C-alpha positions as CSV (number, residue, x, y, z in Angstrom):
1,M,-8.2,19.8,-1.6
2,D,-9.7,16.3,-1.4
3,R,-6.8,14.0,-0.8
4,T,-8.7,10.7,-0.9
5,L,-8.4,8.0,-3.6
6,A,-10.8,5.1,-4.2
7,L,-10.4,2.2,-6.7
8,S,-13.7,0.9,-7.9
9,G,-14.8,-2.1,-9.9
10,L,-12.0,-4.3,-8.6
11,R,-12.6,-8.1,-7.9
12,V,-10.1,-9.6,-5.5
13,A,-10.3,-13.2,-4.5
14,I,-8.0,-15.7,-2.8
15,F,-7.8,-19.3,-4.3
16,R,-6.4,-21.9,-1.9
17,F,-5.0,-24.9,-3.6
18,A,-3.1,-28.0,-2.5
19,P,-0.8,-30.1,-4.7
20,R,-1.5,-33.8,-5.0
21,A,2.3,-34.6,-5.2
22,P,5.4,-32.6,-4.2
23,L,5.6,-29.5,-6.1
24,R,8.8,-27.3,-6.6
25,L,8.3,-23.7,-7.5
26,Q,10.7,-21.0,-8.3
27,P,11.2,-18.2,-5.7
28,Y,8.6,-15.9,-7.6
29,A,6.1,-18.4,-9.0
30,G,3.9,-15.8,-10.8
31,S,5.3,-16.7,-14.3
32,V,4.5,-20.4,-13.8
33,W,0.9,-19.5,-12.7
34,R,0.5,-17.0,-15.5
35,G,1.5,-19.6,-18.2
36,A,-0.9,-22.2,-16.9
37,F,-3.6,-19.7,-16.6
38,G,-3.2,-18.3,-20.1
39,H,-3.4,-21.9,-21.6
40,A,-6.5,-22.7,-19.6
41,L,-8.2,-19.4,-20.5
42,K,-7.6,-20.0,-24.2
43,R,-9.0,-23.5,-24.0
44,I,-12.2,-22.0,-22.4
45,V,-12.8,-19.0,-24.6
46,C,-11.4,-19.9,-28.0
47,T,-14.1,-20.9,-30.5
48,R,-11.6,-21.7,-33.3
49,S,-9.9,-24.9,-32.1
50,L,-7.0,-23.0,-30.6
51,V,-5.6,-21.6,-33.8
52,P,-3.2,-18.6,-33.4
53,C,-4.9,-15.3,-32.5
54,A,-3.1,-13.4,-35.3
55,G,-5.5,-13.0,-38.2
56,C,-8.5,-14.4,-36.3
57,P,-11.7,-12.6,-37.5
58,L,-13.1,-12.9,-33.9
59,Q,-10.1,-11.3,-32.2
60,A,-11.8,-8.1,-31.5
61,A,-14.6,-9.6,-29.7
62,C,-12.5,-12.3,-27.9
63,L,-11.6,-12.0,-24.2
64,Y,-8.3,-13.7,-24.6
65,P,-6.2,-11.0,-26.4
66,S,-6.8,-8.4,-23.6
67,F,-5.3,-10.9,-21.2
68,F,-2.5,-12.3,-23.2
69,G,-2.1,-10.2,-26.3
70,A,1.4,-10.4,-27.9
71,E,1.7,-6.6,-28.4
72,A,4.3,-5.2,-26.1
73,E,2.2,-2.1,-25.2
74,T,-0.5,-4.4,-23.7
75,D,1.7,-5.5,-20.8
76,A,0.9,-2.3,-18.7
77,T,-2.8,-2.6,-19.3
78,R,-3.5,-6.4,-18.7
79,P,-6.8,-6.5,-16.7
80,Y,-5.6,-8.9,-14.1
81,I,-2.9,-9.5,-11.4
82,L,-1.9,-13.0,-10.2
83,T,-0.2,-12.9,-6.9
84,P,1.0,-16.3,-5.5
85,E,2.0,-16.3,-1.8
86,P,5.8,-16.5,-1.1
87,T,7.3,-19.7,-2.2
88,P,8.5,-21.7,0.8
89,R,12.2,-21.8,1.6
90,G,13.8,-24.5,-0.7
91,G,10.8,-24.2,-3.2
92,W,8.9,-27.3,-2.2
93,V,5.2,-27.4,-1.5
94,G,4.3,-30.8,0.0
95,P,1.2,-32.8,-1.0
96,G,-1.9,-31.5,0.6
97,E,-0.1,-28.4,1.8
98,P,-2.2,-25.3,1.3
99,F,-0.9,-22.7,-1.1
100,D,-2.7,-19.4,-1.9
101,I,-2.9,-17.3,-4.9
102,T,-4.7,-13.9,-5.2
103,L,-6.5,-13.1,-8.4
104,T,-7.2,-9.4,-8.9
105,L,-9.4,-8.5,-11.8
106,L,-9.5,-4.8,-12.9
107,P,-12.6,-3.1,-14.3
108,A,-11.8,-3.8,-17.8
109,A,-12.1,-7.6,-17.0
110,E,-15.8,-7.2,-15.9
111,R,-17.3,-9.6,-18.4
112,A,-14.4,-12.0,-18.1
113,A,-14.6,-12.6,-14.3
114,A,-16.3,-16.0,-14.4
115,Y,-14.1,-17.3,-17.2
116,A,-11.0,-16.1,-15.4
117,A,-11.9,-17.8,-12.2
118,R,-12.7,-21.0,-14.0
119,A,-9.4,-20.8,-15.9
120,L,-7.4,-20.5,-12.8
121,V,-9.0,-23.6,-11.2
122,E,-8.6,-25.5,-14.4
123,A,-5.0,-24.4,-14.7
124,A,-4.2,-25.8,-11.3
125,S,-6.1,-29.1,-12.0
126,A,-4.1,-29.5,-15.2
127,G,-0.8,-29.2,-13.3
128,L,2.1,-26.8,-12.8
129,T,5.7,-27.0,-13.9
130,A,7.2,-29.3,-16.4
131,R,6.1,-32.2,-14.1
132,R,2.5,-31.2,-14.5
133,V,1.7,-31.5,-10.7
134,P,-2.1,-31.0,-10.3
135,L,-3.6,-29.0,-7.5
136,D,-7.0,-29.2,-6.0
137,L,-9.0,-26.2,-5.0
138,L,-9.6,-26.1,-1.3
139,S,-11.5,-22.8,-1.0
140,L,-12.3,-19.5,-2.7
141,R,-12.8,-16.5,-0.5
142,P,-12.9,-12.7,-0.8
143,A,-9.4,-11.0,-0.2
144,H,-11.1,-8.2,1.9
145,A,-13.5,-8.2,4.8
146,P,-17.1,-8.9,3.9
147,E,-18.2,-5.4,4.8
148,V,-15.7,-4.1,2.3
149,A,-16.4,-6.7,-0.4
150,G,-20.1,-6.6,0.0
151,G,-20.7,-9.9,-1.7
152,G,-19.2,-13.1,-3.1
153,P,-15.5,-13.6,-3.7
154,L,-15.5,-12.1,-7.2
155,E,-18.2,-9.4,-6.7
156,P,-17.0,-5.9,-7.6
157,L,-15.9,-3.7,-4.7
158,T,-14.4,-0.3,-4.0
159,L,-11.2,0.1,-2.0
160,A,-10.4,3.5,-0.5
161,A,-7.0,4.6,0.7
162,P,-6.7,4.7,4.5
163,P,-5.7,7.9,6.4
164,A,-2.1,8.9,5.5
165,P,0.4,8.0,8.2
166,N,3.4,10.2,9.2
167,R,5.9,7.6,8.1
168,V,5.7,4.6,6.0
169,R,7.8,1.5,5.4
170,L,7.9,0.3,1.8
171,R,8.7,-3.3,1.2
172,F,9.5,-4.4,-2.3
173,V,8.4,-8.0,-1.8
174,T,8.7,-9.0,-5.6
175,P,11.2,-7.5,-8.0
176,L,10.2,-4.1,-9.2
177,R,11.4,-3.3,-12.7
178,L,11.0,0.5,-13.7
179,R,12.7,2.3,-16.5
180,L,13.6,6.0,-16.5
181,Q,13.7,6.8,-20.2
182,A,15.9,4.0,-21.6
183,D,17.6,3.0,-18.4
184,L,16.5,0.5,-15.7
185,L,16.3,2.0,-12.2
186,T,18.2,0.2,-9.5
187,G,18.2,0.3,-5.8
188,R,20.7,3.1,-5.8
189,T,18.9,5.2,-8.3
190,L,15.3,4.7,-7.3
191,R,13.6,7.7,-5.7
192,P,10.1,8.2,-4.1
193,A,9.2,10.4,-7.2
194,H,9.7,7.3,-9.4
195,L,7.2,5.4,-7.4
196,V,4.6,8.1,-7.5
197,A,5.0,8.8,-11.2
198,A,4.8,5.1,-12.0
199,A,1.6,4.7,-9.7
200,I,-0.1,7.7,-11.5
201,R,0.7,6.4,-14.9
202,R,-0.5,2.8,-14.0
203,L,-3.8,4.2,-12.6
204,R,-4.3,6.2,-15.9
205,L,-3.6,3.3,-18.1
206,L,-6.0,1.0,-16.1
207,G,-8.8,3.6,-16.3
208,L,-8.5,4.3,-12.6
209,A,-7.2,7.8,-13.0
210,A,-6.9,9.9,-9.9
211,P,-8.2,13.5,-9.8
212,D,-5.7,15.7,-11.7
213,E,-5.3,18.2,-8.9
214,L,-4.3,15.3,-6.5
215,A,-1.8,13.9,-8.9
216,T,-0.3,17.2,-9.6
217,E,0.1,18.0,-5.9
218,A,1.6,14.6,-5.3
219,R,4.2,15.1,-8.0
220,R,5.2,18.5,-6.5
221,A,5.2,17.2,-2.9
222,V,7.4,14.2,-3.7
223,N,9.9,16.1,-5.7
224,G,13.2,16.0,-3.9
225,L,12.3,13.6,-1.2
226,E,14.7,10.8,-0.4
227,F,14.2,7.3,1.3
228,A,15.4,6.9,4.9
229,D,17.5,3.9,5.7
230,P,17.1,2.3,2.2
231,R,18.0,-1.4,2.1
232,L,17.4,-2.0,-1.6
233,G,19.1,-4.4,-3.9
234,W,18.6,-6.2,-7.2
235,L,17.4,-9.7,-7.8
236,E,17.7,-11.5,-11.2
237,T,15.1,-14.1,-11.9
238,T,14.6,-16.5,-14.8
239,R,11.3,-17.4,-16.5
240,F,10.4,-19.4,-19.5
241,S,8.3,-17.9,-22.2
242,T,6.2,-20.4,-24.1
243,R,5.3,-18.0,-26.7
244,Q,8.9,-17.2,-27.4
245,N,10.1,-20.7,-26.6
246,T,13.0,-19.5,-24.5
247,S,14.2,-18.6,-21.0
248,M,14.1,-14.9,-20.2
249,Q,15.8,-12.9,-17.4
250,L,13.6,-10.7,-15.5
251,G,15.3,-8.7,-12.6
252,G,14.1,-6.0,-10.4
253,I,14.6,-4.1,-7.2
254,V,13.9,-5.8,-3.8
255,G,14.2,-4.8,-0.2
256,Q,12.8,-2.1,1.9
257,A,13.0,1.6,2.7
258,M,11.4,4.2,5.0
259,L,9.7,7.4,3.8
260,E,8.7,10.4,5.9
261,L,5.4,11.7,4.9
262,T,4.8,14.4,7.5
263,G,3.6,17.5,5.6
264,T,3.1,15.6,2.3
265,P,-0.1,13.6,2.7
266,E,-0.8,14.0,-1.1
267,I,1.8,11.2,-1.6
268,W,0.2,8.6,0.4
269,P,-2.8,7.6,-1.9
270,F,-0.4,6.7,-4.7
271,L,1.9,4.6,-2.5
272,W,-1.2,2.8,-1.2
273,A,-2.5,2.3,-4.9
274,A,0.9,0.7,-5.7
275,S,0.3,-1.8,-2.9
276,V,-2.9,-2.8,-4.6
277,L,-2.1,-2.6,-8.3
278,H,1.6,-3.4,-8.3
279,L,4.1,-1.4,-10.5
280,G,6.4,-1.8,-13.5
281,K,7.1,-4.6,-15.8
282,S,5.2,-7.9,-15.4
283,A,2.9,-6.7,-12.8
284,A,0.3,-9.1,-14.1
285,M,2.2,-12.1,-12.9
286,G,2.8,-10.5,-9.4
287,F,6.0,-8.5,-10.0
288,G,6.3,-5.1,-8.6
289,K,4.5,-5.7,-5.4
290,V,5.2,-2.7,-3.2
291,V,3.6,-3.1,0.3
292,A,3.1,0.2,2.2
293,D,2.9,-0.1,5.8
294,A,2.5,2.7,8.5
295,A,5.6,2.8,10.6
C-alpha cells in the first residue's frame, strides 16, 4: 500500500513586520492578528460600503464570507491559517524588533491570495491591539525552500510527508481544543487515535482528503496506542470577539508527548499533516499547532 501523503495547492509565506512603538501581545496572539486581518480584508473586498454581510445579494460571490462567515460550521473549513511566532516572554515587542507571522492559504483560497496578502499588510499598518500600534513590513518570503516552493512567496506548492520515523515527539505548541462527542478532551484523556481522527477529518473538510485505504489503515494501526512520557496540561486563554462584543475563554491542551511508530508507519502521514494544517477549534488563528519531530 502507498503510505505517502501530499498536500497540493497550498500557499505558505512568512511576513516579517516590525512595530513602530512598543507593542504588547498576549501569549498566543493569533486572535489579535485574525481580528485585524478580517477588518482589513473586508475593507478591501466589500463593494457595499461595509454593510453587514447578512442579506447582502453579493454574498455568494464575495471572498469575505468564506474567510470570516458567522456560521459555526465554517470554522473548520476556513481557507487560511495565521500563525504568529511565539510572543516574547513578558509580551513586549520593541520598536523595530522583527516579528514573523506565517500565512497559510489552502486550495479554496486560490482566487483570494493577492487580497489576503494585501489585507495582512494593511492590517499591520493600521495597527494592532487597542493602542493601534502600527507595524511596517520588512520582508515577505516563502516558508519553504525554493526547490519546494518553486516560485514566489505565495505561489502554489505541494508538500509531501517525509519518511516515517520510528519514534516521534509531538509538541502541542498552541492550545489544542478537541471534542469527543460533547466532551472536551484534556491532557489526561487525549489519545493518539484522537489526533489521527481529527487530522483525517480536517483533511476531508479542506478538500485535501487522503486515500481511503491509507486513512482506514491509520485508524486501525493507531487504535489502542498510548503516548510515552506524556507531559500534557491545559492552558486557558482569553480573546475578545468583535463580532460578539465580548471576551471569550478559549482553552486547550499544551505540552509534549512521545509516540512509538515502529511497525505503524500508516500513522505518520496524518501526524505530519497536523503539523502543517493545525487541528481543532480556532485553527485558523493558529491554535492547535502540533509539531511532529523525529526523536
